[in-house]
C-alpha positions as CSV (number, residue, x, y, z in Angstrom):
1,M,0.0,0.0,0.0
2,Q,1.3,3.4,-0.8
3,A,-0.1,6.8,0.0
4,N,1.3,9.9,-1.8
5,R,0.3,13.5,-1.3
6,E,-3.2,12.6,-2.5
7,D,-3.2,9.7,0.0
8,R,-3.2,7.0,-2.6
9,V,-2.6,3.4,-1.4
10,S,-1.2,1.3,-4.2
11,G,1.7,-0.9,-5.3
12,D,5.0,0.3,-6.7
13,G,3.5,0.8,-10.1
14,A,0.1,2.3,-9.0
15,R,1.1,5.9,-9.2
16,E,1.9,5.6,-12.9
17,R,-1.4,3.6,-13.5
18,N,-3.4,6.2,-11.7
19,R,-2.0,8.9,-14.1
20,T,-3.5,7.1,-17.1
21,Q,-6.8,5.9,-15.6
22,T,-9.6,6.9,-13.2
23,I,-10.9,4.9,-8.3
24,I,-16.3,1.3,-7.1
25,T,-18.3,2.1,-10.0
26,A,-21.2,2.0,-9.4
27,L,-22.0,-0.6,-9.7
28,A,-22.2,3.0,-10.8
29,A,-26.0,2.4,-11.8
30,I,-25.4,-1.1,-11.3
31,V,-22.8,0.3,-9.0
32,L,-25.6,2.5,-7.8
33,A,-28.1,-0.1,-8.7
34,A,-26.2,-3.3,-8.8
35,G,-23.4,-3.2,-6.3
36,A,-20.7,-0.9,-7.5
37,Y,-21.0,1.2,-4.5
38,F,-18.1,-0.7,-3.1
39,L,-15.9,2.0,-4.5
40,M,-13.9,3.8,-1.9
41,P,-12.6,7.2,-2.7
42,K,-9.0,8.0,-1.9
43,D,-8.0,10.6,0.5
44,E,-5.0,12.8,1.4
45,P,-2.3,11.6,3.9
46,E,0.1,13.4,6.1
47,P,3.6,12.8,4.7
48,P,5.3,10.0,6.7
49,P,8.6,10.8,8.5
50,E,11.7,9.3,7.1
51,I,12.7,6.2,9.0
52,E,15.4,3.6,8.6
53,A,14.5,0.6,6.5
54,P,13.6,-2.5,8.7
55,D,16.4,-5.0,9.4
56,E,14.2,-8.1,8.9
57,P,13.6,-9.3,5.3
58,L,10.2,-8.9,3.7
59,P,8.1,-12.0,3.2
60,A,8.5,-13.9,0.0
61,P,6.5,-12.6,-3.0
62,V,3.0,-14.0,-3.4
63,K,2.1,-16.6,-6.0
64,P,0.9,-15.3,-9.4
65,T,-2.8,-14.5,-9.5
66,P,-5.1,-14.8,-12.5
67,T,-5.1,-11.8,-14.8
68,P,-8.2,-9.5,-14.8
69,A,-9.3,-10.9,-18.2
70,E,-9.0,-14.5,-16.9
71,T,-11.0,-13.5,-13.8
72,I,-13.9,-12.0,-15.9
73,A,-13.9,-15.0,-18.2
74,A,-14.1,-17.4,-15.3
75,A,-17.1,-15.6,-13.7
76,P,-20.4,-17.5,-14.1
77,D,-23.2,-16.3,-16.4
78,I,-26.2,-14.7,-14.8
79,P,-29.2,-16.8,-16.0
80,E,-31.8,-15.2,-18.3
81,P,-35.5,-15.7,-18.1
82,A,-36.8,-18.7,-20.1
83,P,-38.1,-17.7,-23.5
84,V,-41.9,-17.4,-24.0
85,E,-43.3,-20.0,-26.3
86,P,-44.6,-18.3,-29.5
87,Q,-48.3,-18.4,-30.0
88,E,-49.8,-19.9,-33.1
89,E,-50.1,-17.2,-35.8
90,P,-53.6,-16.5,-37.2
91,P,-54.1,-17.2,-41.0
92,A,-52.5,-14.6,-43.2
93,E,-54.9,-11.9,-44.5
94,P,-54.9,-10.9,-48.1
95,E,-52.2,-8.4,-49.0
96,I,-53.3,-4.8,-49.6
97,D,-51.4,-1.9,-50.9
98,E,-49.9,0.1,-48.0
99,P,-48.2,3.5,-48.0
100,E,-44.5,3.7,-47.8
101,P,-43.3,3.3,-44.2
102,E,-42.0,6.4,-42.5
103,P,-38.3,6.7,-41.8
104,A,-37.1,5.1,-38.7
105,P,-36.8,7.4,-35.7
106,A,-33.3,8.7,-34.8
107,P,-31.6,6.7,-32.0
108,P,-31.8,8.2,-28.5
109,T,-29.1,10.6,-27.5
110,P,-26.8,9.9,-24.5
111,E,-28.8,12.4,-22.5
112,E,-32.1,10.6,-23.4
113,L,-30.5,7.2,-22.4
114,D,-29.4,8.7,-19.2
115,A,-32.9,10.0,-18.4
116,E,-34.4,6.6,-19.3
117,F,-32.0,4.9,-17.0
118,R,-32.7,7.1,-14.1
119,E,-36.4,6.7,-14.6
120,A,-36.0,2.9,-14.5
121,L,-34.1,3.2,-11.2
122,T,-36.9,5.3,-9.8
123,Q,-39.6,2.8,-11.0
124,N,-37.6,0.0,-9.2
125,Q,-37.5,2.1,-6.0
126,L,-33.7,2.3,-6.1
127,S,-33.0,5.9,-5.0
128,A,-29.5,6.8,-3.8
129,P,-28.9,7.4,-0.1
130,R,-27.3,10.6,1.0
131,A,-23.8,9.2,1.1
132,L,-24.2,8.2,-2.6
133,A,-25.9,11.4,-3.8
134,S,-22.8,12.7,-5.6
135,A,-22.5,9.5,-7.6
136,A,-26.2,9.6,-8.6
137,A,-26.3,13.2,-9.5
138,A,-23.4,13.2,-12.0
139,P,-24.4,13.0,-15.6
140,Y,-24.2,9.9,-17.8
141,L,-25.0,7.5,-15.0
142,L,-25.4,4.5,-17.3
143,D,-22.1,4.9,-19.0
144,R,-20.3,5.6,-15.7
145,S,-21.9,2.5,-14.1
146,V,-20.7,0.0,-16.6
147,A,-17.2,1.6,-16.8
148,S,-17.0,1.5,-13.0
149,L,-18.0,-2.2,-13.0
150,D,-15.3,-3.0,-15.6
151,Q,-12.6,-1.3,-13.5
152,M,-13.7,-3.1,-10.4
153,A,-13.7,-6.5,-12.1
154,R,-10.1,-5.8,-13.0
155,G,-9.1,-4.9,-9.4
156,L,-9.0,-1.2,-9.9
157,V,-10.7,1.6,-7.9
158,P,-12.8,3.8,-10.2
159,G,-12.9,7.0,-8.2
160,R,-13.7,9.4,-11.1
161,T,-16.2,7.2,-12.9
162,S,-18.1,6.5,-9.7
163,N,-18.0,10.2,-8.5
164,I,-18.4,9.2,-4.9
165,A,-17.5,11.9,-2.4
166,R,-14.4,11.5,-0.3
167,P,-14.7,10.6,3.3
168,A,-14.0,13.4,5.8
169,G,-10.6,13.6,7.5
170,K,-7.2,12.2,6.5
171,F,-5.6,8.8,6.5
172,A,-4.2,8.3,10.0
173,V,-1.1,6.4,11.0
174,R,-0.2,5.1,14.5
175,R,3.5,5.2,15.7
176,D,5.0,2.8,18.2
177,G,8.7,3.6,18.6
178,T,10.1,2.9,15.1
179,R,7.1,0.9,14.0
180,Y,4.1,2.4,12.1
181,S,0.7,0.9,11.5
182,V,-2.8,1.9,10.3
183,E,-4.7,3.9,13.0
184,P,-8.0,1.9,13.7
185,A,-9.9,5.1,14.5
186,G,-9.7,6.1,10.9
187,Y,-11.9,3.2,9.9
188,A,-15.0,5.1,11.1
189,R,-14.5,7.6,8.2
190,Y,-16.1,5.0,5.9
191,D,-19.1,4.0,8.1
192,S,-21.7,6.2,6.4
193,L,-20.6,5.0,2.9
194,V,-20.6,1.4,3.9
195,N,-24.0,1.7,5.6
196,A,-25.4,3.4,2.5
197,I,-24.2,0.6,0.2
198,T,-25.3,-2.3,2.4
199,G,-28.7,-0.6,2.9
200,L,-29.5,-1.1,-0.8
201,D,-32.0,-3.9,-1.4
202,E,-30.2,-6.8,-3.1
203,Q,-33.4,-8.4,-4.5
204,K,-34.5,-5.1,-6.1
205,I,-31.1,-4.7,-7.6
206,A,-31.2,-8.2,-9.1
207,S,-34.7,-7.5,-10.5
208,F,-33.5,-4.2,-11.9
209,F,-30.6,-6.0,-13.7
210,T,-33.0,-8.5,-15.2
211,A,-35.4,-5.9,-16.5
212,N,-32.6,-3.6,-17.8
213,R,-30.1,-6.2,-19.0
214,S,-30.2,-5.3,-22.7
215,R,-29.7,-1.6,-21.9
216,L,-26.7,-2.4,-19.7
217,E,-25.2,-4.8,-22.3
218,D,-25.5,-2.1,-25.0
219,A,-23.6,0.4,-22.7
220,Y,-21.0,-2.2,-22.0
221,A,-20.5,-3.0,-25.7
222,A,-19.9,0.7,-26.3
223,L,-16.7,0.3,-24.2
224,G,-15.5,-2.2,-26.9
225,Y,-16.3,-5.4,-25.1
226,P,-18.6,-8.3,-26.1
227,R,-22.1,-7.3,-24.9
228,D,-22.7,-10.9,-23.5
229,A,-19.7,-10.5,-21.1
230,M,-21.6,-7.8,-19.1
231,D,-23.0,-10.3,-16.6
232,N,-19.6,-12.0,-16.1
233,T,-18.1,-8.6,-15.4
234,L,-20.7,-7.8,-12.8
235,I,-20.1,-11.1,-11.0
236,A,-16.3,-10.7,-11.3
237,A,-16.6,-7.2,-9.7
238,L,-18.5,-8.7,-6.7
239,D,-15.9,-11.5,-6.5
240,Q,-13.2,-8.9,-6.2
241,V,-15.0,-7.5,-3.1
242,L,-15.4,-11.0,-1.7
243,A,-11.7,-11.7,-2.2
244,A,-10.5,-8.8,-0.2
245,P,-8.6,-9.9,2.9
246,I,-10.0,-9.2,6.4
247,I,-7.3,-8.3,8.8
248,D,-8.4,-7.6,12.4
249,T,-4.9,-6.4,13.6
250,P,-4.1,-3.0,12.0
251,P,-1.6,-3.7,9.2
252,E,2.0,-2.5,9.7
253,L,3.3,0.2,7.4
254,I,6.8,1.1,6.1
255,S,8.0,4.4,4.8
256,R,9.2,4.7,1.2
257,G,10.1,8.4,0.9
258,A,6.9,10.3,0.6
259,L,4.8,7.1,0.5
260,W,3.4,4.6,2.9
261,A,3.5,0.9,1.9
262,Y,2.3,-2.3,3.7
263,A,5.1,-4.1,5.4
264,D,3.4,-7.4,4.4
265,E,4.5,-7.9,0.8
266,A,1.4,-10.1,0.1
267,L,-0.8,-7.1,1.0
268,E,1.4,-4.7,-0.9
269,Q,1.1,-6.8,-4.1
270,S,-2.7,-7.3,-3.9
271,S,-5.0,-5.3,-6.2
272,D,-5.7,-1.6,-5.7
273,L,-9.3,-2.4,-5.0
274,N,-8.5,-4.9,-2.3
275,K,-6.1,-2.4,-0.6
276,Q,-8.7,0.3,-0.7
277,L,-11.4,-2.0,0.8
278,L,-8.9,-3.0,3.5
279,R,-8.8,0.7,4.6
280,T,-12.5,0.6,5.5
281,G,-11.6,-1.6,8.5
282,P,-12.4,-5.3,9.3
283,E,-16.0,-4.7,10.5
284,N,-17.0,-2.5,7.5
285,L,-15.4,-5.0,5.1
286,R,-17.4,-7.9,6.7
287,K,-20.6,-5.9,6.1
288,L,-19.7,-5.2,2.5
289,Q,-18.8,-8.8,1.8
290,A,-22.0,-10.1,3.3
291,W,-24.0,-7.7,1.1
292,A,-21.9,-8.6,-2.0
293,Q,-22.5,-12.3,-1.4
294,S,-26.3,-11.8,-1.0
295,L,-26.4,-9.8,-4.2
296,R,-24.3,-12.4,-6.1
297,D,-26.7,-15.1,-4.9
298,A,-29.8,-13.1,-6.0
299,L,-28.3,-12.4,-9.5
300,L,-27.4,-16.1,-10.1
301,Q,-30.7,-17.4,-8.9
302,P,-32.5,-19.0,-11.9
């Protein structure tokens, strides 16, 4: 984990990645509406003091993990409703001359699609709690939702696409002699966000996904991906949340110049999303994982 002057926690290469991409979703709508509210915005740290490097060696590197593309491909499909049996067609009527058909209407604009998507959320009683208001109010909710889901499924933290407000306060560090660790009191900064996410009704979200699946798949295909991989990406995003480690003892930190990093190399090499979720604290992460598992089960229910 690393935190620079913008309080980012990432691996050694995360600063360069964060220059070229944007930390959930939402789900943004599906993050708002389907679970991407897991996204935790980054915050600003106090620069750590310079300390001597620890004498003891770091743990051995972790074993290779599947690539994001492999993770998405391995995620199960969300079942679709059984097709309706076609009714027997009545006898054909005699052909008659008809006027030329009118030109097809123009496709809806992004603004019209955005309005339709918000209306669908309202009809499904999926209004955003106060802690998620900034995410819901930003324009192009549909496009931001599927983009956030894609980033989450790849272990990234989509801060700009989700547009979730930063938690109050700063990243806090505890010092004990020459040792440093995460300050547990800082976990409370995420309480309101976690409560807002876990307060969303999982069954309503699953029903919303089923009713709006085609619309979400079209938006996902606009990113350049196969439209039928949308459901796999959603499940892979939830699996990323479920895979985040829960650590009850505040993780130890080491100083790397103007950055903080986890002393445990296995944590330091984990995904950006997992490290961000770790900063919510063990109790908040347990709540998020229980909610993500419930949503996953609801989505995969035939």
